[in-house]
Structures are given as structure tokens and as C-alpha cells.
N, CA, C and O atoms as a Tinker XYZ file with bonds, in Angstrom:
   364  protein
     1  N     55.294000  -98.552000   12.174000    73     2
     2  CA    54.954000  -99.764000   12.871000    64     1     3
     3  C     54.166000  -99.262000   14.417000    63     2     4     5
     4  O     54.725000  -98.521000   15.226000    81     3
     5  N     52.909000  -99.783000   14.585000    73     3     6
     6  CA    52.437000  -99.198000   15.661000    64     5     7
     7  C     52.784000  -99.789000   16.970000    63     6     8     9
     8  O     52.970000 -100.989000   17.175000    81     7
     9  N     52.856000  -98.795000   17.872000    73     7    10
    10  CA    53.442000  -99.055000   19.560000    64     9    11
    11  C     52.313000  -99.854000   20.060000    63    10    12    13
    12  O     51.183000  -99.390000   19.911000    81    11
    13  N     52.493000 -101.182000   20.727000    73    11    14
    14  CA    51.508000 -102.052000   21.235000    64    13    15
    15  C     51.032000 -101.514000   22.486000    63    14    16    17
    16  O     49.923000 -101.794000   22.941000    81    15
    17  N     51.911000 -100.693000   23.084000    73    15    18
    18  CA    51.451000 -100.288000   24.562000    64    17    19
    19  C     50.730000  -99.197000   24.560000    63    18    20    21
    20  O     50.217000  -98.824000   25.615000    81    19
    21  N     50.545000  -98.451000   23.331000    73    19    22
    22  CA    49.904000  -97.357000   23.052000    64    21    23
    23  C     48.270000  -97.692000   23.161000    63    22    24    25
    24  O     47.834000  -98.483000   22.324000    81    23
    25  N     47.470000  -97.212000   24.006000    73    23    26
    26  CA    45.835000  -97.827000   23.694000    64    25    27
    27  C     45.327000  -97.206000   22.296000    63    26    28    29
    28  O     45.802000  -96.225000   21.723000    81    27
    29  N     44.407000  -97.893000   21.946000    73    27    30
    30  CA    43.788000  -97.454000   20.371000    64    29    31
    31  C     43.037000  -96.570000   20.900000    63    30    32    33
    32  O     42.599000  -96.764000   22.034000    81    31
    33  N     42.677000  -95.222000   20.077000    73    31    34
    34  CA    41.760000  -94.237000   20.070000    64    33    35
    35  C     40.386000  -94.833000   20.130000    63    34    36    37
    36  O     39.890000  -95.690000   19.398000    81    35
    37  N     39.895000  -94.225000   21.119000    73    35    38
    38  CA    38.297000  -94.608000   21.297000    64    37    39
    39  C     37.497000  -93.206000   20.707000    63    38    40    41
    40  O     37.901000  -92.043000   20.706000    81    39
    41  N     36.469000  -93.661000   20.310000    73    39    42
    42  CA    35.469000  -92.730000   19.693000    64    41    43
    43  C     34.155000  -93.061000   20.399000    63    42    44    45
    44  O     33.654000  -94.160000   20.639000    81    43
    45  N     33.662000  -91.633000   20.712000    73    43    46
    46  CA    32.250000  -91.662000   21.680000    64    45    47
    47  C     31.343000  -91.124000   20.629000    63    46    48    49
    48  O     31.536000  -90.310000   19.725000    81    47
    49  N     30.476000  -91.690000   20.937000    73    47    50
    50  CA    29.141000  -91.275000   19.927000    64    49    51
    51  C     28.669000  -90.187000   20.431000    63    50    52    53
    52  O     28.445000  -90.059000   21.635000    81    51
    53  N     28.460000  -89.256000   19.530000    73    51    54
    54  CA    27.642000  -87.713000   19.845000    64    53    55
    55  C     26.267000  -88.057000   20.309000    63    54    56    57
    56  O     25.496000  -88.857000   19.778000    81    55
    57  N     26.041000  -87.213000   21.558000    73    55    58
    58  CA    24.594000  -87.205000   21.777000    64    57    59
    59  C     23.783000  -86.799000   20.891000    63    58    60    61
    60  O     24.082000  -85.779000   20.270000    81    59
    61  N     22.429000  -87.556000   20.574000    73    59    62
    62  CA    21.617000  -87.265000   19.633000    64    61    63
    63  C     21.052000  -85.972000   19.730000    63    62    64    65
    64  O     20.650000  -85.581000   20.826000    81    63
    65  N     20.947000  -85.055000   18.434000    73    63    66
    66  CA    20.473000  -83.638000   18.555000    64    65    67
    67  C     19.177000  -83.662000   17.985000    63    66    68    69
    68  O     18.720000  -84.406000   17.118000    81    67
    69  N     18.588000  -82.600000   18.697000    73    67    70
    70  CA    16.979000  -82.428000   18.502000    64    69    71
    71  C     16.961000  -81.115000   17.439000    63    70    72    73
    72  O     17.933000  -80.373000   17.296000    81    71
    73  N     15.835000  -80.980000   16.807000    73    71    74
    74  CA    15.582000  -79.704000   16.120000    64    73    75
    75  C     15.261000  -78.466000   17.132000    63    74    76    77
    76  O     14.624000  -78.422000   18.185000    81    75
    77  N     15.899000  -77.570000   16.450000    73    75    78
    78  CA    15.309000  -76.275000   17.427000    64    77    79
    79  C     13.947000  -76.174000   17.617000    63    78    80    81
    80  O     13.114000  -76.739000   16.909000    81    79
    81  N     13.669000  -75.358000   18.700000    73    79    82
    82  CA    12.319000  -75.334000   19.071000    64    81    83
    83  C     11.683000  -74.363000   17.965000    63    82    84    85
    84  O     12.341000  -73.557000   17.307000    81    83
    85  N     10.459000  -74.542000   17.874000    73    83    86
    86  CA     9.643000  -73.753000   16.946000    64    85    87
    87  C      9.200000  -72.467000   17.489000    63    86    88    89
    88  O      9.081000  -72.414000   18.713000    81    87
    89  N      8.909000  -71.315000   16.732000    73    87    90
    90  CA     8.857000  -70.126000   17.470000    64    89    91
    91  C      7.828000  -70.107000   18.476000    63    90    92    93
    92  O      7.961000  -69.244000   19.345000    81    91
    93  N      6.892000  -70.826000   18.544000    73    91    94
    94  CA     5.877000  -70.940000   19.528000    64    93    95
    95  C      6.258000  -71.626000   20.829000    63    94    96    97
    96  O      5.837000  -71.381000   21.959000    81    95
    97  N      7.107000  -72.501000   20.455000    73    95    98
    98  CA     7.836000  -73.478000   21.510000    64    97    99
    99  C      8.850000  -72.382000   22.473000    63    98   100   101
   100  O      8.806000  -72.220000   23.692000    81    99
   101  N      9.728000  -71.733000   21.495000    73    99   102
   102  CA    10.373000  -70.721000   22.079000    64   101   103
   103  C      9.939000  -69.734000   22.682000    63   102   104   105
   104  O     10.598000  -69.481000   23.691000    81   103
   105  N      9.004000  -68.982000   22.468000    73   103   106
   106  CA     7.949000  -68.131000   23.048000    64   105   107
   107  C      7.544000  -68.573000   24.316000    63   106   108   109
   108  O      7.754000  -67.884000   25.314000    81   107
   109  N      6.910000  -69.803000   24.371000    73   107   110
   110  CA     6.580000  -70.388000   25.764000    64   109   111
   111  C      7.699000  -70.618000   26.494000    63   110   112   113
   112  O      7.464000  -70.476000   27.694000    81   111
   113  N      8.969000  -70.955000   26.225000    73   111   114
   114  CA    10.263000  -71.085000   27.055000    64   113   115
   115  C     10.783000  -69.898000   27.565000    63   114   116   117
   116  O     11.375000  -69.743000   28.633000    81   115
   117  N     10.507000  -69.051000   26.691000    73   115   118
   118  CA    11.127000  -67.541000   27.148000    64   117   119
   119  C     10.128000  -66.912000   28.229000    63   118   120   121
   120  O     10.521000  -66.192000   29.146000    81   119
   121  N      8.766000  -67.272000   28.014000    73   119   122
   122  CA     7.799000  -66.726000   29.311000    64   121   123
   123  C      8.063000  -67.406000   30.499000    63   122   124   125
   124  O      8.079000  -66.883000   31.614000    81   123
   125  N      8.289000  -68.687000   30.222000    73   123   126
   126  CA     8.481000  -69.539000   31.584000    64   125   127
   127  C      9.725000  -69.097000   32.330000    63   126   128   129
   128  O      9.806000  -69.264000   33.547000    81   127
   129  N     10.617000  -68.582000   31.680000    73   127   130
   130  CA    11.749000  -68.205000   32.231000    64   129   131
   131  C     11.630000  -66.606000   32.827000    63   130   132   133
   132  O     12.138000  -66.260000   33.894000    81   131
   133  N     11.026000  -65.899000   32.119000    73   131   134
   134  CA    10.808000  -64.535000   32.347000    64   133   135
   135  C      9.910000  -64.258000   33.406000    63   134   136   137
   136  O     10.264000  -63.577000   34.368000    81   135
   137  N      8.794000  -64.727000   33.301000    73   135   138
   138  CA     7.795000  -64.562000   34.338000    64   137   139
   139  C      8.133000  -64.488000   35.767000    63   138   140   141
   140  O      8.096000  -63.498000   36.497000    81   139
   141  N      8.522000  -65.885000   36.093000    73   139   142
   142  CA     9.204000  -66.264000   37.233000    64   141   143
   143  C     10.195000  -65.397000   37.866000    63   142   144   145
   144  O     10.189000  -65.044000   39.045000    81   143
   145  N     11.059000  -65.085000   36.952000    73   143   146
   146  CA    12.056000  -64.176000   37.387000    64   145   147
   147  C     11.740000  -62.866000   37.599000    63   146   148   149
   148  O     12.080000  -62.381000   38.678000    81   147
   149  N     11.150000  -62.172000   36.786000    73   147   150
   150  CA    10.548000  -60.899000   37.246000    64   149   151
   151  C      9.711000  -60.845000   38.406000    63   150   152   153
   152  O      9.752000  -59.846000   39.125000    81   151
   153  N      8.984000  -61.772000   38.660000    73   151   154
   154  CA     8.175000  -61.997000   39.750000    64   153   155
   155  C      9.084000  -62.085000   41.069000    63   154   156   157
   156  O      8.801000  -61.401000   42.052000    81   155
   157  N     10.211000  -62.973000   41.053000    73   155   158
   158  CA    10.936000  -63.046000   42.300000    64   157   159
   159  C     11.924000  -61.845000   42.280000    63   158   160   161
   160  O     12.585000  -61.747000   43.314000    81   159
   161  N     12.127000  -61.064000   41.480000    73   159   162
   162  CA    13.047000  -59.963000   41.535000    64   161   163
   163  C     12.324000  -58.762000   42.352000    63   162   164   165
   164  O     12.828000  -58.128000   43.278000    81   163
   165  N     11.037000  -58.596000   41.802000    73   163   166
   166  CA    10.109000  -57.816000   42.343000    64   165   167
   167  C      9.701000  -57.965000   43.836000    63   166   168   169
   168  O      9.584000  -57.097000   44.701000    81   167
   169  N      9.536000  -59.180000   43.888000    73   167   170
   170  CA     9.194000  -59.549000   45.443000    64   169   171
   171  C     10.470000  -59.264000   46.286000    63   170   172   173
   172  O     10.394000  -58.908000   47.461000    81   171
   173  N     11.497000  -59.417000   45.712000    73   171   174
   174  CA    12.678000  -59.644000   46.727000    64   173   175
   175  C     13.221000  -57.939000   46.585000    63   174   176   177
   176  O     13.709000  -57.515000   47.633000    81   175
   177  N     13.195000  -57.163000   45.678000    73   175   178
   178  CA    13.581000  -55.826000   45.558000    64   177   179
   179  C     12.579000  -54.572000   45.359000    63   178   180   181
   180  O     12.774000  -53.404000   45.023000    81   179
   181  N     11.338000  -55.364000   45.735000    73   179   182
   182  CA    10.069000  -54.256000   45.523000    64   181   183
   183  C     10.217000  -52.823000   46.195000    63   182   184   185
   184  O      9.999000  -51.761000   45.613000    81   183
   185  N     10.576000  -52.949000   47.360000    73   183   186
   186  CA    10.971000  -51.747000   48.538000    64   185   187
   187  C     11.786000  -50.976000   47.907000    63   186   188   189
   188  O     11.436000  -49.816000   47.694000    81   187
   189  N     13.022000  -51.428000   47.476000    73   187   190
   190  CA    13.986000  -50.840000   46.963000    64   189   191
   191  C     13.774000  -50.059000   45.687000    63   190   192   193
   192  O     14.294000  -48.968000   45.455000    81   191
   193  N     12.857000  -50.802000   44.780000    73   191   194
   194  CA    12.684000  -50.399000   43.324000    64   193   195
   195  C     11.397000  -49.468000   43.484000    63   194   196   197
   196  O     11.318000  -48.503000   42.723000    81   195
   197  N     10.562000  -49.646000   44.251000    73   195   198
   198  CA     9.322000  -48.625000   44.196000    64   197   199
   199  C      9.564000  -47.047000   44.110000    63   198   200   201
   200  O      8.825000  -46.426000   43.346000    81   199
   201  N     10.457000  -46.402000   44.769000    73   199   202
   202  CA    10.639000  -45.243000   44.674000    64   201   203
   203  C     11.276000  -44.486000   43.330000    63   202   204   205
   204  O     11.269000  -43.287000   43.051000    81   203
   205  N     11.854000  -45.671000   42.565000    73   203   206
   206  CA    12.502000  -45.306000   41.181000    64   205   207
   207  C     11.457000  -44.839000   40.355000    63   206   208   209
   208  O     10.274000  -45.132000   40.531000    81   207
   209  N     11.918000  -44.060000   39.387000    73   207   210
   210  CA    11.458000  -43.629000   38.093000    64   209   211
   211  C     11.123000  -44.836000   37.208000    63   210   212   213
   212  O     12.095000  -45.519000   36.889000    81   211
   213  N      9.984000  -45.200000   36.779000    73   211   214
   214  CA     9.455000  -46.378000   35.933000    64   213   215
   215  C     10.621000  -46.774000   34.749000    63   214   216   217
   216  O     10.880000  -47.936000   34.436000    81   215
   217  N     11.151000  -45.789000   34.267000    73   215   218
   218  CA    12.346000  -46.218000   33.141000    64   217   219
   219  C     13.460000  -46.611000   33.891000    63   218   220   221
   220  O     14.190000  -47.436000   33.342000    81   219
   221  N     13.803000  -46.189000   35.116000    73   219   222
   222  CA    15.108000  -46.696000   35.888000    64   221   223
   223  C     14.733000  -48.026000   36.240000    63   222   224   225
   224  O     15.316000  -49.061000   35.918000    81   223
   225  N     13.540000  -47.879000   37.041000    73   223   226
   226  CA    13.150000  -49.415000   37.493000    64   225   227
   227  C     13.252000  -50.307000   36.468000    63   226   228   229
   228  O     14.115000  -51.173000   36.608000    81   227
   229  N     12.524000  -50.322000   35.367000    73   227   230
   230  CA    12.738000  -51.061000   34.119000    64   229   231
   231  C     13.967000  -51.710000   33.978000    63   230   232   233
   232  O     14.164000  -52.916000   34.124000    81   231
   233  N     15.055000  -50.566000   33.592000    73   231   234
   234  CA    16.350000  -50.742000   33.358000    64   233   235
   235  C     16.989000  -51.913000   34.228000    63   234   236   237
   236  O     17.504000  -52.956000   33.824000    81   235
   237  N     16.802000  -51.420000   35.639000    73   235   238
   238  CA    17.371000  -52.167000   36.734000    64   237   239
   239  C     16.956000  -53.922000   36.774000    63   238   240   241
   240  O     17.696000  -54.877000   37.009000    81   239
   241  N     15.634000  -53.892000   36.481000    73   239   242
   242  CA    14.952000  -54.974000   36.350000    64   241   243
   243  C     15.468000  -56.032000   35.160000    63   242   244   245
   244  O     15.600000  -57.252000   35.257000    81   243
   245  N     15.699000  -55.233000   34.090000    73   243   246
   246  CA    16.211000  -55.926000   32.710000    64   245   247
   247  C     17.530000  -56.586000   33.119000    63   246   248   249
   248  O     17.884000  -57.763000   33.061000    81   247
   249  N     18.272000  -55.269000   33.634000    73   247   250
   250  CA    19.846000  -55.618000   33.963000    64   249   251
   251  C     20.169000  -56.852000   34.703000    63   250   252   253
   252  O     21.136000  -57.582000   34.487000    81   251
   253  N     19.087000  -57.037000   35.766000    73   251   254
   254  CA    19.242000  -58.227000   36.553000    64   253   255
   255  C     18.693000  -59.594000   35.977000    63   254   256   257
   256  O     19.265000  -60.681000   36.058000    81   255
   257  N     17.372000  -59.310000   35.331000    73   255   258
   258  CA    16.772000  -60.525000   34.767000    64   257   259
   259  C     17.476000  -61.207000   33.439000    63   258   260   261
   260  O     17.658000  -62.417000   33.305000    81   259
   261  N     17.816000  -60.247000   32.541000    73   259   262
   262  CA    18.197000  -60.883000   31.294000    64   261   263
   263  C     19.661000  -61.900000   31.398000    63   262   264   265
   264  O     19.911000  -62.833000   30.635000    81   263
   265  N     20.332000  -61.534000   32.302000    73   263   266
   266  CA    21.651000  -62.150000   32.361000    64   265   267
   267  C     21.110000  -63.841000   32.941000    63   266   268   269
   268  O     21.455000  -64.903000   32.423000    81   267
   269  N     20.162000  -63.666000   34.172000    73   267   270
   270  CA    19.627000  -64.798000   34.916000    64   269   271
   271  C     18.924000  -65.819000   33.983000    63   270   272   273
   272  O     19.166000  -67.016000   34.136000    81   271
   273  N     18.046000  -65.389000   33.005000    73   271   274
   274  CA    17.276000  -65.829000   32.035000    64   273   275
   275  C     18.082000  -66.561000   31.091000    63   274   276   277
   276  O     17.925000  -67.775000   30.956000    81   275
   277  N     18.993000  -65.866000   30.380000    73   275   278
   278  CA    19.722000  -65.964000   29.238000    64   277   279
   279  C     20.974000  -67.261000   29.711000    63   278   280   281
   280  O     21.059000  -68.337000   29.118000    81   279
   281  N     21.600000  -66.972000   30.542000    73   279   282
   282  CA    22.857000  -67.715000   30.990000    64   281   283
   283  C     22.300000  -68.770000   32.038000    63   282   284   285
   284  O     23.023000  -69.765000   32.093000    81   283
   285  N     21.283000  -68.807000   32.820000    73   283   286
   286  CA    21.040000  -69.633000   34.002000    64   285   287
   287  C     19.888000  -70.302000   33.637000    63   286   288   289
   288  O     19.935000  -71.513000   33.851000    81   287
   289  N     18.704000  -69.809000   33.072000    73   287   290
   290  CA    17.219000  -70.477000   33.095000    64   289   291
   291  C     17.356000  -71.247000   31.615000    63   290   292   293
   292  O     17.454000  -72.468000   31.499000    81   291
   293  N     17.343000  -70.387000   30.617000    73   291   294
   294  CA    17.169000  -71.039000   29.204000    64   293   295
   295  C     18.182000  -72.196000   28.761000    63   294   296   297
   296  O     17.712000  -73.061000   28.022000    81   295
   297  N     19.309000  -72.283000   29.077000    73   295   298
   298  CA    20.134000  -73.291000   28.843000    64   297   299
   299  C     19.535000  -74.763000   29.476000    63   298   300   301
   300  O     19.517000  -75.825000   28.854000    81   299
   301  N     19.093000  -74.570000   30.751000    73   299   302
   302  CA    18.461000  -75.779000   31.533000    64   301   303
   303  C     17.096000  -76.109000   30.736000    63   302   304   305
   304  O     16.846000  -77.300000   30.546000    81   303
   305  N     16.194000  -75.131000   30.256000    73   303   306
   306  CA    14.958000  -75.125000   29.939000    64   305   307
   307  C     15.100000  -75.999000   28.297000    63   306   308   309
   308  O     14.265000  -76.778000   27.839000    81   307
   309  N     16.243000  -75.630000   27.729000    73   307   310
   310  CA    16.782000  -76.312000   26.374000    64   309   311
   311  C     16.863000  -77.697000   26.604000    63   310   312   313
   312  O     16.181000  -78.491000   25.955000    81   311
   313  N     17.932000  -78.165000   27.800000    73   311   314
   314  CA    18.190000  -79.478000   27.788000    64   313   315
   315  C     16.944000  -80.297000   28.167000    63   314   316   317
   316  O     16.747000  -81.434000   27.738000    81   315
   317  N     15.940000  -79.500000   29.179000    73   315   318
   318  CA    14.664000  -80.272000   29.321000    64   317   319
   319  C     13.889000  -80.670000   28.239000    63   318   320   321
   320  O     13.473000  -81.821000   28.110000    81   319
   321  N     13.695000  -79.834000   27.513000    73   319   322
   322  CA    13.122000  -79.827000   26.075000    64   321   323
   323  C     13.693000  -80.889000   25.421000    63   322   324   325
   324  O     12.952000  -81.774000   24.994000    81   323
   325  N     15.107000  -80.971000   25.238000    73   323   326
   326  CA    15.642000  -81.949000   24.456000    64   325   327
   327  C     15.287000  -83.491000   25.062000    63   326   328   329
   328  O     14.857000  -84.423000   24.382000    81   327
   329  N     15.555000  -83.520000   26.404000    73   327   330
   330  CA    15.012000  -84.923000   26.886000    64   329   331
   331  C     13.727000  -85.244000   26.636000    63   330   332   333
   332  O     13.498000  -86.401000   26.283000    81   331
   333  N     12.609000  -84.283000   26.765000    73   331   334
   334  CA    11.287000  -84.572000   26.341000    64   333   335
   335  C     11.110000  -84.835000   24.810000    63   334   336   337
   336  O     10.304000  -85.706000   24.484000    81   335
   337  N     11.651000  -84.299000   24.048000    73   335   338
   338  CA    11.687000  -84.587000   22.634000    64   337   339
   339  C     12.228000  -85.730000   22.412000    63   338   340   341
   340  O     11.513000  -86.451000   21.716000    81   339
   341  N     13.171000  -86.168000   22.714000    73   339   342
   342  CA    14.085000  -87.524000   22.559000    64   341   343
   343  C     13.124000  -88.586000   23.325000    63   342   344   345
   344  O     12.764000  -89.596000   22.719000    81   343
   345  N     12.777000  -88.386000   24.450000    73   343   346
   346  CA    11.811000  -89.345000   24.906000    64   345   347
   347  C     10.577000  -89.753000   24.154000    63   346   348   349
   348  O     10.133000  -90.900000   24.093000    81   347
   349  N     10.074000  -88.677000   23.588000    73   347   350
   350  CA     8.848000  -88.786000   22.621000    64   349   351
   351  C      9.127000  -89.581000   21.294000    63   350   352   353
   352  O      8.256000  -90.242000   20.728000    81   351
   353  N     10.585000  -89.442000   20.793000    73   351   354
   354  CA    11.109000  -89.973000   19.633000    64   353   355
   355  C     10.969000  -91.472000   19.983000    63   354   356   357
   356  O     10.435000  -92.262000   19.204000    81   355
   357  N     11.537000  -91.883000   21.347000    73   355   358
   358  CA    11.703000  -93.202000   21.582000    64   357   359
   359  C     10.488000  -94.306000   21.913000    63   358   360   361
   360  O     10.627000  -95.478000   22.264000    81   359
   361  N      9.274000  -93.568000   21.692000    73   359   362
   362  CA     8.116000  -94.296000   22.060000    64   361   363
   363  C      7.710000  -95.185000   20.925000    63   362   364
   364  O      6.721000  -95.910000   21.033000    81   363
């Protein structure tokens, strides 16, 4: 016998899903994240990086840039792309 004081379970609609980006869209998205990130890091740390060996400099840049791009910028860009795609489907 159901308890009348217990609220009925509610279901929430799952947000609409978009198809994954094409390889060309993904390449553009990665470029849009990587280029500005590397530019800002180079402008910020350029004086400190300049005397380093090019391989070490590249290692430091990649070590800083990759987490920023993967965990910070790409998720935001995927959300923005999904909003654009969904907006285009509703027209």
C-alpha cells in the first residue's frame, strides 16, 4: 500500500544530446584553445622561458598548457558548440 505522505518520484528530462564534433570541427576547437593559451603563457613567462633549452621550454609550455586546454577550455567550448548546434536545429 503506497504511503500518501511520500511524494511521487519525479522524472527530469535529459538534456538533448548533440552529435560529437567532426574531426574538422574538433581541429578548429583545439586550435581555438591552444593558440591563445600558448600566446598568453609565452607573453607571461617569456622572460623566464627564454634562456631555456628549446626542448625544456617546450616541455614547460606543454605541461602548463595541456591541463588548461583539456580541463578548462575544451569543456566550455564543447558546451558552446552544443548550444549553437541545438539553436540551429530549432530554427
